[in-house]
C-alpha positions as CSV (number, residue, x, y, z in Angstrom):
1,M,17.9,-20.4,-20.6
2,G,15.6,-17.8,-22.1
3,I,13.8,-14.6,-21.2
4,Y,10.3,-16.0,-20.8
5,L,11.0,-19.7,-20.8
6,N,13.3,-20.9,-17.9
7,P,14.9,-17.5,-17.3
8,G,17.2,-18.8,-14.6
9,N,18.1,-17.1,-11.3
10,R,19.9,-14.0,-12.6
11,G,17.1,-11.7,-11.5
12,F,17.1,-13.0,-7.9
13,Q,20.9,-12.9,-7.8
14,K,20.8,-9.2,-8.4
15,I,18.3,-8.7,-5.7
16,L,20.5,-10.6,-3.2
17,Q,23.5,-8.3,-4.1
18,S,21.7,-5.4,-2.3
19,E,20.1,-5.4,1.2
20,Y,17.6,-8.3,1.2
21,V,14.9,-9.0,3.7
22,D,14.3,-12.7,3.6
23,K,10.8,-13.4,2.2
24,T,11.5,-16.9,1.0
25,G,8.9,-18.2,3.3
26,L,6.5,-17.4,0.5
27,I,7.9,-20.3,-1.5
28,A,6.8,-22.8,1.2
29,L,3.2,-21.6,0.7
30,I,3.4,-22.0,-3.0
31,N,5.0,-25.5,-2.6
32,K,1.9,-26.6,-0.7
33,T,-0.3,-25.7,-3.6
34,I,1.7,-27.7,-6.3
35,G,-0.4,-30.4,-7.8
36,T,-3.5,-29.6,-5.7
37,M,-6.9,-28.1,-6.5
38,G,-5.5,-24.8,-5.1
39,M,-2.5,-24.7,-7.4
40,L,-3.6,-21.4,-9.0
41,T,-2.7,-18.3,-6.8
42,C,-3.5,-14.7,-7.5
43,I,-2.0,-11.9,-5.4
44,S,-3.2,-8.3,-5.7
45,R,-1.1,-5.6,-4.0
46,P,-0.4,-1.8,-4.5
47,R,2.5,-0.8,-6.7
48,R,5.9,-0.9,-5.1
49,F,5.0,-3.6,-2.6
50,G,7.4,-6.2,-3.7
51,K,5.4,-8.2,-6.3
52,S,8.1,-8.3,-8.9
53,Y,10.8,-9.3,-6.3
54,A,8.6,-12.2,-5.3
55,A,8.2,-13.2,-9.0
56,K,12.0,-13.2,-9.5
57,M,12.5,-15.2,-6.3
58,L,10.0,-17.9,-7.4
59,C,11.7,-18.1,-10.8
60,A,15.1,-18.7,-9.2
61,Y,13.7,-21.4,-6.9
62,Y,11.7,-23.5,-9.3
63,D,13.6,-23.1,-12.6
64,C,15.1,-26.4,-13.7
65,S,17.7,-24.7,-16.0
66,C,19.9,-23.5,-13.1
67,D,21.2,-24.6,-9.7
68,S,20.0,-22.2,-7.0
69,H,21.2,-24.1,-3.9
70,A,23.7,-21.4,-3.2
71,L,21.0,-18.7,-3.2
72,F,18.6,-20.5,-0.9
73,D,20.5,-22.8,1.4
74,D,20.9,-20.1,4.0
75,K,17.4,-18.7,3.7
76,K,14.2,-19.4,5.6
77,I,12.8,-21.7,2.9
78,A,15.7,-24.1,3.5
79,Q,14.1,-25.1,6.8
80,S,10.9,-26.3,5.0
81,P,10.5,-30.1,4.7
82,E,9.7,-29.7,1.0
83,Y,12.7,-27.4,0.2
84,R,14.8,-29.9,-1.8
85,E,11.8,-31.7,-3.3
86,H,10.8,-28.7,-5.4
87,L,14.1,-26.8,-5.8
88,N,15.0,-26.4,-9.5
89,Q,12.5,-29.1,-10.6
90,Y,10.1,-27.3,-13.0
91,H,10.0,-25.5,-16.3
92,I,9.1,-21.8,-15.8
93,I,7.1,-19.5,-17.9
94,D,7.8,-16.0,-16.7
95,I,5.7,-13.1,-18.1
96,D,5.8,-9.5,-17.1
97,V,2.7,-8.2,-19.0
98,T,3.8,-4.5,-18.6
99,G,6.9,-5.2,-20.6
100,F,4.8,-6.4,-23.6
101,I,2.5,-3.4,-23.3
102,S,5.5,-1.0,-23.3
103,L,6.9,-2.8,-26.4
104,A,3.6,-2.4,-28.2
105,K,3.4,1.3,-27.4
106,R,7.0,1.8,-28.5
107,K,6.4,0.1,-31.8
108,G,3.0,1.9,-32.3
109,V,1.1,-1.4,-32.7
110,P,-2.4,-2.0,-31.3
111,L,-2.7,-3.7,-27.9
112,K,-4.8,-6.4,-29.4
113,D,-1.5,-7.9,-30.7
114,V,-0.1,-8.4,-27.2
115,P,-1.7,-11.8,-26.5
116,N,-0.2,-13.2,-29.7
117,W,3.1,-11.7,-28.9
118,I,3.2,-13.4,-25.6
119,S,2.3,-16.7,-27.1
120,D,4.8,-16.3,-30.0
121,A,7.6,-15.3,-27.6
122,I,7.2,-18.4,-25.6
123,Q,6.9,-20.6,-28.7
124,A,10.1,-19.1,-30.2
125,E,12.2,-19.8,-27.0
126,L,10.7,-23.3,-26.7
127,K,11.8,-23.9,-30.4
128,E,15.3,-22.8,-29.6
129,I,15.6,-24.9,-26.4
130,Y,13.5,-27.9,-27.2
131,P,13.1,-27.9,-31.0
132,E,11.8,-31.5,-31.0
133,C,8.7,-30.4,-28.9
134,I,7.4,-27.8,-31.3
135,R,3.9,-28.1,-32.7
136,E,1.6,-25.6,-34.4
137,K,-0.1,-24.5,-31.2
138,L,1.8,-23.4,-28.1
139,T,-0.3,-25.5,-25.8
140,D,0.4,-28.6,-27.9
141,S,4.2,-27.7,-27.8
142,L,4.1,-27.4,-24.0
143,I,2.3,-30.7,-23.6
144,R,5.0,-32.3,-25.8
145,C,7.7,-30.7,-23.6
146,V,6.2,-32.2,-20.5
147,D,6.0,-35.6,-22.1
148,R,9.6,-35.5,-23.4
149,T,11.3,-33.9,-20.3
150,G,9.1,-35.3,-17.5
151,R,8.8,-31.9,-15.9
152,S,5.7,-29.8,-15.7
153,F,5.4,-26.0,-15.8
154,I,5.0,-23.3,-13.2
155,F,3.6,-20.1,-14.6
156,I,4.6,-16.8,-13.1
157,I,2.8,-13.8,-14.4
158,D,3.6,-10.4,-13.0
159,E,1.0,-7.5,-13.4
160,W,-1.5,-9.9,-15.0
161,D,-4.2,-7.3,-15.0
162,A,-2.1,-4.6,-16.7
163,L,-3.6,-5.3,-20.2
164,I,-7.1,-5.4,-18.8
165,R,-6.5,-1.9,-17.3
166,E,-4.8,-0.5,-20.4
167,A,-7.4,-1.8,-22.8
168,K,-10.3,-0.9,-20.5
169,E,-12.5,0.2,-23.5
170,D,-11.2,-2.3,-26.0
171,S,-13.3,-5.5,-25.6
172,E,-11.5,-7.3,-28.4
173,T,-8.1,-6.9,-26.8
174,Q,-9.4,-8.0,-23.4
175,Q,-11.1,-11.0,-25.0
176,R,-8.0,-12.1,-26.8
177,Y,-6.0,-11.9,-23.6
178,L,-8.5,-13.7,-21.6
179,N,-8.7,-16.5,-24.2
180,L,-4.9,-16.9,-23.8
181,L,-5.3,-17.3,-20.1
182,R,-8.2,-19.7,-20.7
183,E,-6.0,-21.9,-22.8
184,W,-3.5,-22.2,-20.0
185,F,-5.6,-22.3,-16.8
186,K,-9.1,-23.5,-17.7
187,N,-8.4,-26.2,-20.3
188,N,-9.1,-29.7,-19.2
189,N,-6.9,-31.1,-22.0
190,F,-4.0,-28.9,-21.0
191,T,-4.0,-27.5,-17.4
192,P,-4.0,-30.8,-15.4
193,H,-1.2,-32.2,-17.6
194,V,1.1,-29.2,-17.9
195,V,0.5,-26.8,-15.0
196,A,2.0,-27.7,-11.7
197,A,1.2,-24.3,-10.2
198,A,0.6,-20.6,-11.2
199,Y,1.5,-17.4,-9.4
200,M,-0.1,-14.2,-10.7
201,T,0.2,-10.7,-9.3
202,G,-1.8,-7.6,-10.0
203,I,-3.1,-4.4,-8.5
204,L,-6.8,-5.1,-8.5
205,P,-8.7,-8.3,-7.7
206,I,-10.6,-10.3,-10.4
207,K,-13.7,-8.4,-11.7
208,K,-17.0,-9.5,-10.2
209,D,-19.1,-9.2,-13.3
210,G,-18.0,-12.5,-14.8
211,S,-16.1,-11.1,-17.7
212,Q,-12.9,-12.5,-16.2
213,S,-14.4,-15.9,-15.1
214,V,-11.7,-17.5,-17.2
215,I,-9.5,-17.1,-14.1
216,S,-12.2,-17.8,-11.5
217,D,-10.3,-21.0,-10.4
218,F,-7.5,-18.8,-8.9
219,R,-7.4,-18.5,-5.2
220,E,-7.3,-14.8,-4.5
221,Y,-5.4,-13.0,-1.8
222,T,-6.0,-9.2,-1.9
223,I,-4.9,-6.2,0.1
224,L,-8.3,-6.4,1.8
225,N,-7.7,-9.9,3.0
226,P,-4.2,-11.3,2.3
227,G,-4.9,-14.4,4.3
228,R,-1.9,-16.6,4.9
229,F,0.2,-14.3,2.7
230,V,-0.2,-11.4,5.1
231,E,3.5,-11.3,6.2
232,F,4.5,-11.2,2.5
233,T,2.4,-8.1,1.8
234,G,5.2,-5.8,2.9
235,F,7.9,-5.6,5.6
236,T,6.8,-6.6,9.1
237,E,7.6,-4.4,12.1
238,S,10.2,-6.9,13.3
239,E,12.0,-6.8,9.9
240,V,12.0,-3.0,9.9
241,R,13.4,-2.9,13.5
242,Q,16.3,-5.1,12.4
243,L,17.0,-2.9,9.4
244,C,17.0,0.2,11.6
245,T,19.3,-1.4,14.1
246,K,21.7,-2.5,11.3
247,Y,21.8,0.9,9.6
248,G,21.5,3.2,12.6
249,M,18.1,4.6,11.6
250,P,15.6,5.9,14.2
251,F,12.8,3.3,14.3
252,E,10.1,5.6,15.5
253,E,10.7,8.0,12.6
254,I,10.6,5.1,10.1
255,R,7.3,3.9,11.7
256,Q,5.8,7.4,11.5
257,W,6.6,7.7,7.8
258,Y,6.0,4.2,6.4
259,D,4.0,2.1,8.8
260,G,0.2,1.7,9.0
261,Y,-1.1,-1.1,6.8
262,D,-3.3,-3.0,9.3
263,F,-4.4,-6.6,9.2
264,P,-6.3,-8.1,12.1
265,G,-4.3,-10.5,14.3
266,Y,-1.0,-9.5,12.7
267,E,1.8,-7.0,13.4
268,S,2.0,-3.8,11.4
269,I,3.0,-4.0,7.7
270,Y,5.3,-1.3,6.2
271,N,5.7,-0.1,2.6
272,P,8.8,-2.1,1.6
273,Y,9.9,0.2,-1.3
274,S,9.9,3.4,0.8
275,V,11.6,1.7,3.8
276,M,14.5,0.6,1.6
277,C,14.8,4.0,0.0
278,A,15.0,5.6,3.5
279,I,17.5,3.1,4.6
280,E,19.7,3.6,1.6
281,A,19.4,7.5,1.7
282,H,19.5,7.5,5.5
283,E,16.7,10.0,5.4
284,C,12.9,9.8,5.8
285,C,10.9,11.6,3.2
286,S,8.3,10.7,0.6
287,Y,9.7,8.2,-1.9
288,W,6.5,6.3,-2.9
289,Q,4.8,9.2,-4.6
290,K,7.5,9.4,-7.2
291,T,6.5,6.1,-8.6
292,S,2.7,6.0,-8.0
293,A,-0.2,7.1,-10.1
294,A,-0.7,10.2,-7.9
295,E,-2.1,12.3,-10.7
296,S,-5.1,10.0,-10.8
297,L,-6.0,10.7,-7.2
298,M,-7.4,14.1,-8.0
299,T,-9.7,12.6,-10.6
300,Y,-11.2,10.2,-8.0
301,I,-11.5,12.9,-5.4
302,N,-13.2,15.3,-7.8
303,M,-15.9,12.8,-8.4
304,D,-17.1,14.0,-4.9
305,F,-19.6,11.1,-4.5
306,E,-21.6,11.8,-1.3
307,G,-19.2,14.5,-0.1
308,L,-16.0,12.6,-1.0
309,Q,-13.8,15.8,-0.8
310,E,-15.0,16.3,2.8
311,I,-14.2,12.7,3.6
312,I,-10.7,13.1,2.2
313,A,-10.1,16.2,4.3
314,R,-11.3,14.2,7.4
315,L,-8.9,11.4,6.5
316,I,-6.0,13.9,6.1
317,A,-6.8,15.3,9.6
318,G,-6.3,11.8,11.0
319,E,-9.9,10.6,11.3
320,E,-11.0,7.0,10.5
321,I,-13.8,6.4,8.0
322,E,-16.1,3.4,7.6
323,V,-15.8,2.0,4.1
324,R,-18.0,-0.8,2.6
325,T,-15.8,-2.6,0.1
326,N,-18.2,-5.4,-1.0
327,R,-19.8,-3.6,-3.9
328,F,-16.6,-2.5,-5.6
329,S,-16.4,-3.8,-9.2
330,N,-12.6,-4.2,-9.2
331,D,-11.9,-1.8,-12.0
332,F,-10.9,1.8,-12.6
333,E,-14.1,2.9,-14.3
334,T,-17.2,1.6,-12.4
335,F,-17.9,4.0,-9.5
336,R,-21.4,4.1,-8.0
337,S,-20.6,5.6,-4.6
338,R,-17.9,7.2,-2.5
339,D,-17.3,3.7,-1.0
340,D,-16.2,2.5,-4.5
341,V,-13.7,5.3,-4.8
342,L,-12.4,4.8,-1.3
343,T,-12.1,1.0,-1.9
344,L,-10.0,1.7,-5.0
345,L,-7.7,3.9,-2.9
346,I,-7.3,1.0,-0.5
347,H,-6.2,-1.3,-3.3
348,L,-3.8,1.4,-4.6
349,G,-2.2,1.7,-1.1
350,Y,-3.4,5.2,-0.3
351,L,-5.6,4.0,2.5
352,T,-5.4,1.0,4.9
353,W,-8.5,-0.9,5.9
354,N,-9.3,-3.2,8.8
355,R,-11.8,-5.8,7.6
356,E,-13.1,-6.6,11.2
357,D,-14.4,-3.1,11.9
358,K,-14.5,-2.0,8.2
359,I,-12.6,1.2,9.1
360,A,-10.1,2.9,6.8
361,H,-7.5,5.6,7.4
362,I,-4.4,7.1,5.8
363,P,-1.6,4.7,6.8
364,N,1.3,7.0,7.4
365,E,3.0,10.4,6.9
366,E,4.3,9.6,3.4
367,V,0.8,9.0,2.0
368,R,-0.7,11.9,4.1
369,M,1.7,14.3,2.5
370,E,0.7,13.1,-1.0
371,F,-3.0,13.6,-0.3
372,E,-2.4,17.1,1.2
373,E,-0.2,18.1,-1.8
374,I,-2.9,17.1,-4.2
375,L,-5.7,18.8,-2.4
376,D,-3.6,21.9,-2.0
377,G,-2.9,22.1,-5.7
378,T,-5.0,22.8,-8.8
379,G,-8.6,21.8,-8.7
380,R,-9.0,22.3,-5.0
381,S,-12.4,23.2,-3.7
382,Q,-13.3,26.6,-2.1
383,K,-14.1,24.7,1.2
384,W,-10.6,23.2,1.2
385,I,-9.1,26.6,0.5
386,T,-11.0,28.2,3.4
387,L,-10.1,25.4,5.8
388,I,-6.4,25.7,5.0
389,D,-6.5,29.4,5.4
390,H,-8.2,29.3,8.8
391,S,-5.8,26.5,9.9
392,R,-2.7,28.4,8.9
393,K,-3.9,31.4,10.9
394,L,-4.6,29.1,13.8
395,L,-1.1,27.6,13.7
396,E,0.4,31.1,13.6
397,A,-1.7,32.2,16.6
398,T,-0.7,29.1,18.6
399,I,3.0,29.6,18.0
400,A,2.6,33.3,18.9
401,G,0.7,32.4,22.1
402,N,-2.5,34.3,21.2
403,A,-5.0,32.1,23.0
404,A,-8.0,34.3,22.1
405,A,-7.2,34.0,18.4
406,V,-6.8,30.3,18.7
407,A,-10.3,29.9,20.3
408,K,-11.8,32.1,17.6
409,A,-10.0,30.2,14.8
410,I,-11.3,26.9,16.1
411,E,-14.9,28.2,16.0
412,K,-14.4,29.3,12.4
413,I,-12.9,25.9,11.4
414,R,-15.8,24.1,13.0
415,D,-18.1,26.1,10.7
416,T,-16.2,25.1,7.5
417,Q,-18.5,22.0,7.1
418,Y,-15.5,19.7,7.2
419,A,-15.6,19.1,10.9
420,P,-17.8,16.3,12.3
421,T,-21.5,17.3,12.8
422,F,-21.7,15.7,16.2
423,Y,-20.0,17.6,19.1
424,N,-20.9,16.0,22.3
425,D,-17.8,14.6,23.9
426,E,-14.0,14.9,24.1
427,Q,-13.5,12.6,21.1
428,A,-15.6,14.9,18.9
429,L,-13.5,17.8,20.1
430,R,-10.4,15.9,19.2
431,Y,-11.7,15.4,15.6
432,V,-12.3,19.2,15.3
433,I,-8.8,20.0,16.7
434,K,-7.2,17.7,14.1
435,F,-9.0,19.6,11.4
436,A,-8.0,22.9,13.0
437,Y,-4.3,22.0,12.8
438,I,-4.4,20.4,9.4
439,A,-2.0,23.1,8.0
440,A,0.6,21.8,10.4
441,I,1.1,18.8,8.2
442,D,3.4,20.8,6.0
443,Q,5.9,21.4,8.8
444,Y,5.1,18.9,11.6
445,L,4.8,15.2,12.2
446,K,1.6,14.5,14.3
447,A,1.6,11.9,17.0
448,E,-1.6,11.0,18.9
449,E,-1.6,9.9,22.5
450,L,2.2,10.3,23.0
451,P,3.1,8.1,26.1
452,S,4.2,10.2,29.0
453,G,4.7,7.6,31.7
454,K,1.8,9.0,33.6
455,G,-0.9,9.3,31.0
456,I,-1.3,10.4,27.4
457,A,-1.3,13.8,25.7
458,D,-4.1,14.2,23.2
459,V,-2.2,15.4,20.2
460,V,1.6,16.2,19.8
461,Y,3.1,18.0,16.8
462,L,6.8,17.4,16.3
463,P,8.7,19.8,13.9
464,K,10.2,18.1,10.9
465,R,13.9,18.1,10.6
466,K,15.8,21.3,10.1
467,S,12.9,23.4,11.5
468,S,13.2,26.1,14.1
469,L,9.5,25.8,15.0
470,P,8.5,24.7,18.6
471,A,6.9,21.4,19.4
472,L,3.2,21.6,20.2
473,V,1.6,19.6,23.0
474,V,-2.2,19.9,22.9
475,E,-4.5,18.7,25.7
476,L,-8.2,18.7,25.2
477,K,-11.1,19.0,27.7
478,W,-14.8,18.9,27.2
479,N,-17.0,20.7,29.7
480,K,-14.1,21.3,32.1
481,S,-11.5,24.1,31.7
482,S,-8.6,25.0,29.5
483,E,-6.6,25.8,32.7
484,G,-7.2,22.3,33.8
485,A,-5.8,21.0,30.6
486,I,-2.6,23.0,31.1
487,R,-2.4,21.7,34.7
488,Q,-2.7,18.1,33.5
489,I,0.1,18.6,31.0
490,K,2.4,19.9,33.8
491,E,1.3,17.4,36.4
492,R,1.8,14.4,34.1
493,N,5.0,15.9,32.8
494,Y,4.1,15.3,29.1
495,P,7.0,17.5,27.9
496,A,9.5,15.2,29.5
497,V,8.8,12.7,26.6
498,L,10.2,15.3,24.3
499,K,13.5,15.9,26.2
500,D,15.5,14.6,23.3
501,Y,13.8,17.1,20.9
502,G,16.0,19.9,22.3
503,G,13.9,22.9,21.2
504,E,11.1,25.0,22.7
505,I,7.7,23.4,23.5
506,V,4.4,25.2,23.3
507,I,1.7,23.6,25.6
508,V,-1.9,24.3,24.6
509,G,-5.0,23.6,26.7
510,I,-8.3,23.7,24.9
511,N,-11.8,23.3,26.5
512,Y,-15.3,23.3,25.0
513,D,-18.1,24.6,27.2
514,P,-21.3,22.9,25.9
515,K,-23.5,25.4,27.8
516,K,-21.9,28.5,26.4
517,K,-21.2,26.6,23.1
518,A,-17.7,28.2,23.1
519,H,-14.1,27.2,23.1
520,S,-11.5,28.6,25.6
521,C,-7.7,28.3,25.3
522,V,-4.6,28.7,27.4
523,I,-1.1,28.7,25.9
524,E,2.3,28.6,27.6
525,R,5.8,28.3,26.2
526,I,8.4,26.2,28.1
């Protein structure tokens, strides 16, 4: 049992010692690829979406150097017809590329040495475990190992694209690394004889320019289209509900904070890392940002392709944006339009995207807070500063019950150039109102179309925990009256939905008169 060759099941054992959501169904999908033309699988996901957990699980299941029956007999995979056929039947090569990169940086050696280090590390362990199989080249040694033991290899490579990203301007390092992958996965004298299957994870899909054609035989499942792997992208809603019930956490609050990754025809997907952090801490807040490359977001936003900063502000306000993802080059350097930057943000998990309608939006409160914090920090644009200033004054006026000031503030915000240019129906008014109250993100959770039993309120702002602020219920009308909006709130008893909130509620009716081209507002406190 080694570190890279047949690492055993220790990694998965540690995972099972804490709260574990059963994702072993993934194994059944990989089992179906073994020995087929589709035996090479590449999964791209954002950071902290369980890629490494899956890699450790696969190692424990396939590794022939250990007995993993006790780990899997009570899991979902045990119900699969092929469960015992493949359990602990293969040699494993398990590589976390980021570990080798960290070692190179710590030793102060060039990244171009990493591919040789990977090969040498596997050869050294092979020599220790199967000394009779050693030949000059690693590929020849692995062939010999298959012949001697009668077992083929399953390759598990975590963060396969890390070296490509780290050596983005070093063509020699990239080429050496790609040559290593070519020897393993595109070698007619090696691949069919040695490789039973391969499972690679990364952040970005394979580049489209052909420079990574060495791995073009891999079947790709990306965050844009995870295909049959969709339920293993993160936690499903049913899994999160079970966790909330088990640990006494409010499901609706968990959903507000960590839900939002949308895939057509499938239930909502949640950020697994953040959900588990919230369950363990028994508190909902932002956990993901502490481990993500948040500092790079400002760089992308500052590119300001085709008004990108304005688009980000619209996203923060809750608007949905059409994003064309098909031209993205699958790297961190080649940006030709704002769509390229937005597509990268989708791959990084900062946006979710529905491939049927090609619409993207910020998935949840956790990510929204991160966007707002970045835009509210250094490097912010004057337009953003102006918008936030007007919005804070609007929020203060709303809480104070100053209806005239609210109507005036909305007019100013509409003129900040962030609001939609069209303004001809209630939906357009809703977009403007969401911009108007964007400063409320600091202190409120926003819910749209809160069910009342007799209809839906347009926008509801719920104070975050430990806040003495009132809840806000906003009803919008276009070409009607603000008094009518207030009347609808009362007649449909929207505030009753907030009976468990326990604090004061400010109800706000806003109307836009297209003939007068002016807003009116009525505010009451109950």
